[in-house]
C-alpha positions as CSV (number, residue, x, y, z in Angstrom):
1,M,33.1,16.0,16.4
2,N,33.6,13.6,19.8
3,G,30.9,11.8,20.9
4,M,28.5,12.5,18.3
5,E,28.6,11.2,14.3
6,V,27.7,14.4,12.8
7,S,27.5,13.0,9.5
8,S,24.2,10.8,10.5
9,L,22.4,13.6,11.4
10,I,19.5,13.6,8.7
11,H,16.7,16.8,8.4
12,Q,14.9,18.7,5.8
13,S,12.1,21.1,6.0
14,D,9.0,20.4,4.2
15,S,10.0,16.5,3.8
16,L,9.6,13.3,4.9
17,N,11.1,14.6,8.7
18,S,8.8,17.7,8.7
19,F,5.5,17.8,7.6
20,P,1.7,18.9,8.5
21,L,-0.5,16.4,10.3
22,S,-3.4,18.9,10.4
23,M,-3.8,23.1,10.3
24,N,-2.8,22.4,13.6
25,E,-0.6,19.7,14.3
26,V,3.0,18.9,12.6
27,E,5.2,16.4,13.1
28,I,8.8,16.5,13.2
29,R,11.4,14.1,12.8
30,L,15.4,13.6,13.7
31,L,17.5,11.2,12.8
32,T,20.8,10.5,14.2
33,K,23.3,7.5,14.7
34,K,21.9,4.3,16.5
35,D,23.1,4.5,19.9
36,D,25.2,7.4,19.6
37,D,26.4,9.0,22.5
38,I,23.3,11.1,23.0
39,L,21.8,11.9,26.2
40,K,18.7,13.6,24.7
41,V,17.2,16.0,21.6
42,E,15.1,19.0,22.3
43,L,13.1,21.0,19.8
44,V,13.9,24.6,20.2
45,Y,10.9,26.3,18.4
46,N,8.4,29.0,18.0
47,E,6.1,31.0,15.6
48,K,7.9,32.0,12.6
49,Y,8.1,35.5,13.2
50,K,8.2,35.6,16.2
51,F,11.4,32.7,16.8
52,A,13.5,35.9,17.4
53,K,11.7,36.9,20.5
54,G,12.4,34.1,22.2
55,V,11.6,30.5,22.2
56,H,10.0,27.1,23.7
57,Y,12.0,23.9,24.5
58,L,10.3,20.5,24.1
59,E,12.3,16.8,24.4
60,M,11.9,14.4,21.6
61,K,11.5,10.8,22.1
62,K,13.4,8.1,20.3
63,V,10.7,6.1,19.1
64,M,12.5,3.3,16.4
65,D,15.8,2.7,15.4
66,D,16.5,0.6,11.8
67,G,19.8,-0.4,13.0
68,V,21.8,2.4,11.3
69,H,19.8,5.4,12.9
70,D,17.7,6.3,15.4
71,F,14.7,8.3,15.1
72,Y,13.6,11.2,17.6
73,V,10.0,12.5,16.6
74,V,7.5,14.9,17.8
75,K,4.1,15.9,16.6
76,L,3.4,19.4,17.8
77,K,0.2,21.3,18.5
78,V,0.3,24.6,16.6
79,K,-1.6,27.8,16.7
80,D,0.1,29.8,13.9
81,K,0.5,28.1,10.3
82,R,4.5,29.0,10.4
83,L,7.2,27.2,12.9
84,A,10.4,27.8,12.9
85,Y,12.9,25.4,14.9
86,V,16.0,24.0,15.4
87,F,17.2,21.0,17.4
88,L,19.3,20.9,20.3
89,I,21.7,17.7,21.2
90,T,22.2,17.0,24.6
91,L,25.5,14.6,24.0
92,L,26.3,12.1,27.7
93,D,29.1,13.9,28.2
94,G,27.5,17.3,29.2
95,N,28.1,19.1,25.9
96,K,25.5,20.5,23.7
97,Y,25.1,21.2,20.0
98,Y,22.5,23.0,18.1
99,F,21.4,21.6,14.5
100,S,20.0,24.2,12.2
101,E,19.9,24.4,8.3
102,S,23.8,25.3,8.4
103,G,25.1,22.7,10.4
104,I,25.9,22.1,13.8
105,H,26.6,25.1,16.3
106,N,28.3,25.1,19.6
107,S,26.1,28.3,20.4
108,Y,22.8,29.4,18.1
109,D,22.0,33.1,17.8
110,I,18.3,32.8,18.6
111,A,17.7,36.3,17.8
112,H,19.8,36.4,13.9
113,A,18.4,33.1,13.2
114,Q,15.9,33.8,10.2
115,F,18.9,32.6,7.5
116,D,19.6,28.9,8.9
117,F,16.4,27.8,10.8
118,F,14.0,24.9,9.5
119,Q,10.9,25.8,9.3
120,V,7.3,24.9,8.3
121,S,6.7,28.0,6.0
122,F,3.0,27.6,6.0
123,I,0.1,25.2,6.4
124,N,-1.7,25.4,3.4
125,K,-5.3,22.7,3.5
126,V,-4.5,21.5,-0.1
127,D,-1.1,20.1,0.9
128,L,-2.0,17.6,3.6
129,V,-2.0,14.3,3.2
130,N,-4.6,12.6,5.5
131,I,-5.7,9.2,6.3
132,H,-8.5,8.7,3.6
133,P,-11.6,8.7,5.1
134,V,-13.0,5.5,3.1
135,L,-10.1,4.0,3.1
136,A,-9.8,4.0,7.0
137,N,-11.1,0.5,8.4
138,R,-11.2,-1.1,4.8
139,N,-10.2,-5.0,4.6
140,F,-9.5,-6.0,0.8
141,Y,-10.5,-8.9,-1.4
142,Q,-8.8,-9.1,-4.5
143,I,-10.4,-10.8,-7.2
144,F,-9.0,-11.9,-10.7
145,V,-12.6,-11.7,-12.0
146,D,-12.0,-15.0,-14.5
147,R,-11.1,-17.4,-12.3
148,F,-13.6,-16.5,-9.1
149,N,-17.1,-17.8,-9.9
150,K,-19.0,-18.5,-12.9
151,D,-22.5,-17.5,-13.0
152,E,-25.1,-20.2,-14.3
153,T,-26.1,-18.4,-17.2
154,N,-22.5,-17.7,-18.4
155,D,-22.6,-19.7,-22.3
156,N,-19.6,-17.9,-23.5
157,P,-18.1,-20.1,-26.6
158,R,-14.6,-18.4,-25.7
159,I,-14.7,-20.5,-22.4
160,N,-12.0,-23.0,-23.2
161,I,-11.6,-24.8,-19.8
162,K,-13.8,-26.7,-17.3
163,W,-13.7,-24.7,-13.9
164,G,-11.3,-25.8,-11.9
165,D,-8.8,-27.4,-14.6
166,K,-5.0,-26.6,-14.9
167,V,-5.0,-22.7,-16.7
168,S,-2.7,-22.0,-18.9
169,V,-1.7,-18.2,-20.5
170,N,-4.7,-18.5,-22.8
171,S,-7.2,-20.0,-20.7
172,L,-10.8,-18.7,-20.0
173,A,-12.6,-19.7,-17.3
174,G,-15.8,-18.0,-17.3
175,G,-15.6,-16.1,-14.3
176,T,-18.5,-13.0,-14.6
177,L,-19.1,-9.9,-12.8
178,R,-22.9,-11.2,-12.1
179,G,-20.5,-14.5,-10.7
180,I,-19.2,-11.9,-8.2
181,D,-22.3,-10.6,-7.3
182,E,-23.9,-13.8,-6.4
183,K,-21.1,-14.5,-3.9
184,L,-21.0,-11.1,-2.2
185,D,-22.8,-12.9,0.9
186,Y,-20.0,-15.0,1.4
187,I,-17.2,-12.2,0.7
188,S,-19.0,-10.3,2.9
189,S,-19.1,-13.3,5.4
190,L,-15.2,-13.0,5.9
191,G,-15.6,-9.8,7.3
192,V,-14.0,-7.8,4.7
193,N,-15.5,-4.8,3.0
194,A,-13.7,-3.6,0.0
195,L,-13.0,-5.0,-3.5
196,Y,-10.5,-5.0,-6.1
197,L,-11.2,-6.2,-9.2
198,T,-8.5,-6.9,-12.1
199,P,-9.6,-5.0,-15.4
200,I,-13.0,-5.7,-16.6
201,S,-12.8,-3.6,-20.0
202,E,-12.9,-5.2,-23.6
203,A,-9.8,-7.0,-24.2
204,N,-8.7,-10.5,-25.7
205,T,-7.0,-12.0,-22.9
206,N,-8.5,-13.3,-19.8
207,H,-6.7,-10.9,-17.6
208,K,-7.7,-7.9,-19.4
209,Y,-4.8,-5.9,-19.4
210,D,-4.4,-5.2,-23.1
211,T,-7.5,-2.7,-23.6
212,I,-9.3,-2.8,-26.6
213,D,-12.2,-0.4,-25.6
214,Y,-11.9,1.3,-22.2
215,F,-15.3,2.6,-21.9
216,K,-17.1,-1.0,-22.7
217,V,-17.3,-3.8,-20.2
218,A,-16.0,-6.8,-21.2
219,K,-18.0,-9.3,-23.1
220,D,-16.6,-12.4,-21.4
221,F,-17.4,-10.9,-18.1
222,G,-21.1,-9.8,-18.4
223,D,-22.2,-6.0,-19.9
224,E,-22.9,-2.4,-17.8
225,T,-25.9,-4.0,-16.3
226,D,-23.7,-6.4,-14.2
227,L,-21.2,-4.1,-13.5
228,K,-24.1,-1.3,-12.1
229,N,-25.6,-4.6,-10.0
230,L,-22.3,-5.3,-8.7
231,V,-21.4,-2.1,-7.2
232,E,-25.2,-1.1,-6.1
233,H,-25.3,-4.5,-4.3
234,A,-21.7,-3.9,-3.2
235,H,-22.8,-0.6,-1.8
236,K,-25.5,-1.9,-0.2
237,R,-23.4,-4.2,1.9
238,N,-20.9,-1.3,2.9
239,M,-18.4,-2.5,0.2
240,I,-16.5,-0.3,-1.6
241,I,-14.9,-1.3,-4.9
242,L,-11.9,-0.2,-7.3
243,L,-11.4,-1.2,-10.8
244,D,-8.2,-1.6,-12.4
245,G,-7.1,1.5,-14.3
246,V,-4.9,0.4,-17.0
247,Y,-3.5,3.6,-18.9
248,N,-0.1,2.7,-19.5
249,H,-0.7,0.4,-22.4
250,V,-3.2,-0.8,-24.7
251,S,-4.0,-3.9,-26.9
252,T,-2.3,-4.0,-30.8
253,S,-6.3,-4.3,-31.6
254,F,-6.6,-0.9,-29.8
255,F,-8.5,1.9,-32.5
256,A,-5.3,4.3,-32.6
257,F,-2.8,1.2,-33.0
258,Q,-4.7,-0.1,-35.6
259,D,-4.9,3.4,-37.7
260,V,-1.1,3.9,-37.0
261,K,-0.4,0.7,-38.6
262,K,-2.4,1.4,-41.4
263,N,-1.4,4.8,-42.1
264,G,1.9,5.4,-40.5
265,R,3.3,8.7,-39.9
266,K,0.4,10.2,-41.6
267,S,-2.2,8.7,-38.9
268,R,-3.5,11.4,-36.4
269,Y,-2.4,9.2,-33.8
270,F,0.6,8.5,-34.5
271,D,2.2,10.6,-31.6
272,W,-0.5,8.7,-29.1
273,F,2.8,6.0,-28.9
274,Y,6.8,6.0,-29.1
275,I,7.5,4.7,-32.6
276,D,10.9,4.9,-33.8
277,G,10.6,5.8,-38.0
278,D,8.1,6.5,-39.8
279,E,6.3,3.2,-40.4
280,L,4.8,0.8,-37.5
281,R,6.8,-2.3,-37.6
282,D,7.0,-5.2,-35.2
283,D,10.2,-4.3,-33.6
284,N,10.0,-0.3,-32.9
285,Y,7.3,0.6,-30.6
286,E,7.9,1.1,-27.2
287,T,5.8,-1.7,-24.8
288,F,5.4,-2.5,-21.3
289,G,7.5,-4.5,-20.3
290,L,9.2,-6.8,-23.1
291,A,5.3,-7.9,-24.5
292,K,4.8,-6.8,-28.0
293,F,1.1,-7.5,-27.8
294,L,1.2,-4.6,-25.7
295,P,2.3,-1.1,-27.1
296,R,2.8,1.8,-24.8
297,L,0.8,5.0,-24.5
298,N,2.5,8.3,-24.9
299,L,1.5,10.0,-21.9
300,N,2.9,13.0,-22.8
301,N,0.8,13.7,-25.3
302,I,-1.9,16.2,-24.1
303,E,-4.9,14.1,-25.9
304,V,-3.9,10.9,-25.0
305,Q,-4.1,12.4,-21.0
306,N,-7.8,13.9,-22.0
307,Y,-8.9,10.7,-23.6
308,L,-7.8,8.5,-20.6
309,I,-9.1,10.7,-18.2
310,E,-12.4,10.9,-20.0
311,A,-12.4,7.1,-19.9
312,G,-11.3,7.4,-15.7
313,V,-14.1,9.5,-15.4
314,H,-16.4,7.0,-17.2
315,Y,-16.6,4.6,-14.7
316,V,-16.9,6.7,-11.3
317,K,-19.9,9.2,-13.1
318,N,-21.8,6.4,-14.7
319,F,-21.3,3.2,-12.5
320,N,-20.7,4.9,-9.0
321,I,-17.1,3.0,-8.4
322,D,-14.9,4.0,-5.5
323,G,-11.7,4.8,-7.1
324,Y,-8.8,2.7,-9.2
325,R,-5.9,0.5,-8.8
326,L,-3.6,2.1,-11.3
327,D,-1.2,-0.2,-13.3
328,V,2.3,0.1,-13.8
329,S,1.5,3.8,-12.2
330,D,5.6,4.8,-12.0
331,E,6.1,4.6,-15.4
332,I,3.6,7.3,-16.2
333,P,4.0,11.0,-16.0
334,H,3.6,12.7,-12.6
335,A,1.7,15.9,-14.7
336,F,-0.7,12.8,-16.0
337,W,-2.2,11.9,-12.2
338,I,-2.3,15.6,-11.3
339,K,-5.1,15.8,-13.9
340,F,-6.3,12.3,-13.6
341,R,-7.1,13.0,-9.6
342,L,-8.7,16.6,-10.0
343,A,-10.9,15.4,-12.8
344,L,-12.0,12.5,-10.8
345,E,-12.0,14.5,-7.5
346,E,-15.1,16.7,-9.3
347,V,-17.2,13.6,-9.9
348,N,-16.1,12.2,-6.2
349,K,-14.5,14.3,-3.9
350,D,-13.5,10.8,-1.8
351,I,-12.2,9.1,-5.0
352,I,-8.9,6.6,-4.2
353,L,-6.2,6.5,-6.4
354,L,-4.3,3.3,-5.5
355,G,-0.5,3.1,-7.6
356,E,1.0,0.0,-8.4
357,N,4.2,1.0,-7.3
358,W,6.8,-1.8,-5.9
359,H,9.3,0.5,-5.0
360,D,9.8,3.6,-3.2
361,A,7.0,5.7,-4.2
362,H,7.2,9.0,-1.6
363,A,7.1,11.0,-4.7
364,Y,3.6,9.9,-5.4
365,L,2.4,9.8,-2.1
366,N,3.6,12.9,0.2
367,D,2.0,16.0,-1.9
368,G,-1.6,15.5,-1.5
369,F,-2.1,15.4,-5.2
370,K,-1.3,12.0,-7.0
371,F,-2.2,8.9,-4.8
372,D,-3.7,8.1,-1.5
373,S,-2.1,4.8,-1.5
374,I,0.2,1.9,-3.0
375,M,0.6,-1.6,-3.1
376,N,2.7,-2.2,-0.4
377,Y,4.9,-4.8,-1.9
378,A,8.1,-3.7,0.3
379,F,6.2,-5.6,2.9
380,T,5.5,-8.2,0.7
381,R,9.1,-9.2,0.6
382,D,10.0,-8.4,4.4
383,V,7.3,-11.1,5.3
384,L,8.7,-13.3,2.5
385,D,12.5,-13.1,3.4
386,F,11.4,-13.5,7.4
387,V,8.4,-15.8,7.1
388,A,8.5,-17.9,3.9
389,Y,12.3,-18.0,3.0
390,Q,13.9,-17.2,6.4
391,K,17.0,-15.8,4.9
392,I,16.5,-13.0,7.3
393,D,16.8,-13.2,11.2
394,V,14.4,-10.9,13.6
395,N,16.6,-8.0,14.0
396,T,16.9,-7.3,10.3
397,F,13.2,-8.2,9.9
398,K,12.6,-5.4,12.4
399,N,14.8,-3.4,10.8
400,R,13.2,-3.1,7.5
401,L,9.7,-2.5,8.9
402,V,10.9,0.6,10.7
403,M,12.8,1.7,7.5
404,N,9.8,1.3,5.4
405,Y,7.6,3.1,8.2
406,F,9.8,6.6,7.9
407,R,9.9,6.1,4.3
408,Y,6.6,7.9,4.4
409,K,4.9,10.5,6.3
410,T,2.8,9.0,8.8
411,P,-0.6,9.5,7.3
412,V,0.8,7.5,4.6
413,N,1.4,4.4,6.1
414,Y,-2.2,4.1,7.0
415,N,-3.3,4.2,3.6
416,L,-1.1,1.6,2.4
417,L,-2.5,-1.5,0.8
418,N,-0.9,-4.5,2.6
419,L,-0.8,-8.0,0.7
420,L,0.8,-11.1,0.8
421,S,-0.6,-12.6,-2.1
422,S,-1.8,-11.1,-5.9
423,H,-2.2,-12.2,-9.3
424,D,1.7,-10.9,-9.6
425,V,3.3,-12.9,-7.1
426,P,3.2,-16.5,-6.2
427,R,0.6,-17.2,-3.7
428,F,1.8,-16.9,-0.3
429,L,0.9,-20.7,0.7
430,S,3.1,-21.7,-2.1
431,E,6.1,-19.6,-0.8
432,C,5.6,-20.9,2.7
433,D,6.2,-24.5,0.8
434,G,2.8,-25.4,2.0
435,K,3.4,-25.0,6.0
436,I,0.4,-23.8,7.6
437,D,1.7,-22.4,10.7
438,R,4.4,-20.3,8.7
439,F,1.5,-18.9,6.5
440,L,-0.6,-18.0,9.3
441,I,2.0,-16.3,10.9
442,G,1.9,-14.2,7.6
443,Y,-1.2,-13.3,7.8
444,A,-1.3,-12.4,11.5
445,L,1.4,-10.0,10.6
446,L,-0.4,-8.6,7.6
447,Y,-3.6,-8.1,10.1
448,M,-1.4,-6.5,12.4
449,Q,0.3,-4.2,10.2
450,I,-0.3,-0.3,10.4
451,G,-2.6,0.1,7.4
452,V,-4.7,-1.6,4.7
453,P,-4.9,-5.2,4.6
454,C,-5.6,-6.9,1.2
455,L,-6.1,-10.9,1.0
456,Y,-6.5,-12.5,-2.6
457,Y,-9.0,-14.7,-3.2
458,G,-8.6,-18.1,-2.5
459,D,-5.5,-17.5,0.2
460,E,-8.4,-18.0,2.9
461,I,-9.7,-21.8,1.9
462,G,-5.8,-22.5,1.3
463,M,-5.4,-22.1,-2.4
464,L,-1.7,-22.7,-3.8
465,G,-0.4,-21.4,-6.9
466,E,3.0,-20.5,-8.3
467,N,3.8,-17.9,-10.7
468,D,1.4,-16.7,-13.4
469,P,-0.5,-18.0,-14.6
470,D,-0.6,-20.6,-11.8
471,D,-2.0,-18.0,-8.9
472,R,-4.4,-17.7,-11.2
473,R,-6.6,-20.5,-10.7
474,C,-9.9,-21.1,-10.4
475,F,-11.6,-20.5,-6.8
476,E,-12.4,-23.9,-5.4
477,W,-15.8,-23.8,-4.4
478,D,-16.2,-27.4,-2.8
479,K,-16.1,-26.7,0.4
480,T,-14.9,-29.9,1.4
481,K,-11.3,-29.3,-0.3
482,W,-10.8,-26.4,1.9
483,N,-8.4,-25.8,4.8
484,V,-10.7,-25.1,7.6
485,K,-7.5,-23.9,9.9
486,I,-6.8,-21.3,7.5
487,N,-10.2,-20.6,6.6
488,E,-10.9,-19.9,10.3
489,T,-8.0,-18.4,11.6
490,I,-8.1,-15.7,8.5
491,K,-11.9,-14.5,9.7
492,R,-10.4,-14.7,13.1
493,L,-7.3,-12.4,11.9
494,I,-10.1,-10.2,10.2
495,S,-12.1,-9.7,13.0
496,V,-8.9,-8.8,15.2
497,H,-8.7,-6.1,12.5
498,Y,-11.7,-4.1,13.4
499,L,-10.6,-4.6,17.6
500,N,-10.4,-1.1,19.6
501,N,-10.4,0.8,16.3
502,L,-6.9,-0.9,15.4
503,Y,-6.3,0.7,12.0
504,L,-6.0,4.2,13.9
505,M,-3.7,3.1,16.4
506,N,0.0,3.7,16.5
507,V,2.6,0.9,15.5
508,S,6.0,-0.1,16.8
509,Y,8.1,-3.1,16.2
510,E,10.6,-4.9,18.7
511,V,12.6,-7.5,19.3
512,D,12.4,-9.7,22.5
513,G,15.5,-12.0,22.2
514,E,14.3,-14.3,19.2
515,V,10.4,-13.4,19.4
516,F,9.3,-10.3,17.1
517,K,6.6,-8.5,18.7
518,L,4.5,-5.8,16.5
519,V,2.7,-3.7,18.8
520,R,-0.5,-1.1,18.0
521,Y,-1.2,1.0,20.4
522,D,-2.9,4.5,21.9
523,D,-3.7,5.9,25.1
524,K,-6.1,3.2,26.1
525,N,-5.4,0.4,24.5
526,C,-2.5,-1.9,23.2
527,V,-2.7,-4.6,21.2
528,T,0.2,-7.1,20.5
529,L,1.7,-9.4,17.9
530,F,3.9,-12.3,19.4
531,V,6.0,-14.3,16.6
532,N,8.2,-17.0,17.3
533,L,10.5,-18.3,14.3
534,S,13.0,-19.6,16.6
535,S,13.9,-23.5,17.3
536,K,12.8,-22.7,21.1
537,Q,9.7,-22.8,23.0
538,K,9.3,-18.7,24.6
539,T,7.3,-18.6,28.2
540,Y,5.4,-15.5,28.6
541,T,2.9,-14.4,32.0
542,N,1.4,-11.2,32.8
543,I,0.2,-10.4,29.3
544,G,-3.3,-9.9,29.0
545,E,-5.9,-11.6,27.5
546,V,-4.8,-13.5,24.2
547,V,-7.6,-13.2,21.6
548,L,-6.1,-15.2,19.0
549,S,-3.0,-17.7,18.8
550,N,-1.5,-20.9,17.0
551,N,0.8,-23.0,18.3
552,Y,1.1,-21.3,21.7
553,E,-0.2,-23.3,25.0
554,N,-0.7,-22.3,28.6
555,G,2.0,-19.3,28.3
556,S,4.1,-21.0,26.1
557,L,4.9,-20.0,22.7
558,L,6.4,-22.5,20.5
559,P,8.2,-22.7,17.4
560,D,6.4,-21.5,14.2
561,G,3.8,-20.1,16.5
562,F,2.2,-17.1,17.2
563,F,-0.3,-14.9,19.4
564,I,-2.3,-11.7,19.6
565,S,-2.9,-10.1,23.4
566,V,-4.5,-7.0,24.3
567,R,-4.0,-5.1,27.1
């Protein structure tokens, strides 16, 4: 078709392109070829059962592009919970085309459109995906329990290194739940108000991802009283706590696996695992990754499902935790997560489920039944490539952020857990080769990005760390060894995140020459992050109040610099 690339038009009903935001508002998205010969796009709509009698027209706004597609978006208030619509596309040459489920049309018969209009069939409350009421305006702090703080009473004979020594895969440094409790004032002083702890159930290793007993607090970390105290004291500080839910695999010392090892197929737990043959050998059972000490559970088994749901409910009901980060969540059946969520919601209607999904997780996030959030490693990758490695230019970075944004329904983006470091990846400062200015740019992007920011323990003082286990070093409590610039800037960035209800603002990504701009805005305020990774100085005027900066002087944004302005 002259003047428009029809193959680039993308829209589906009841999808990422069409979804309710509330019981009386829907969001409609249309993707077209970037910079196609389009003058305007209009939504042609009415209530579903009134469509044939007449329609309304509403122009859609082109909000962003990812270098391939332009994204047209409209948010529409509705009275009826059923909506019918098509698109009217006007080209620069004046030609008009309608786009419906049956494709492109020169004209459109509104009176007989019931076969092929797009629709919102019915807005059901249970299907809504919302900004989570507890996640909203949270700043997370992730703690690897064994390495954060060793309380003075800990005389655990299993401790095999001195605090601060170089760690190995088998090191046990002595960090405890009581140690975390003792440092809650420090954690609060950063401005964070949410904790995510790596696993705390009984296990052999320092990381505790090899569960032996789901219902016992690991002796290395303390006891039930320590956990109850930690949660209670955190809640008094308006701080929530997520535990790590490890349901994909267990330890070879797990009772059911030991029974199978002893009794083979005669064991009542034989079908709790994936075993090739009638007897258990060293090489015939499925595992997490390639780790033979982590046999994989068969989550298709109803007994396994019920057992793990009971374990999940245990900590919510008896310790009042606020939710779980769910380990290897994308390898576990969707049906299990639906049952898991419903069971936990009976105890806490505002339970938080945060999946460890490294890749596109829309199938886990967009139906309102499974997860509230994921660890947004796509954002991690993009910041690494742009800031740390400088593998991509500013336009590619912008395009990637736009693409990731439109990967999910709008409310989901506000729930995503954004991070730069974790126990599973090298620390961001190490990835930046120790370059502090680059490190601070990364964290400025983190705290300005739409979603929920997460700070990995020690990043706020400039700790280094390569791949596991080096990224799990002991926290350095000697303040003389802290990087003061990093510490002060991180705290100020966290305070900016609370500015003017930033967490609820819209987002856009822009390129100004060689400068990247991340803009958060609403009807009243606009907060903009300017990032200069070029080799040239950039000059700015009339930018509003600069609330935080680095390598910015009197209107000049220097190389490897950033500033945040409010207007």
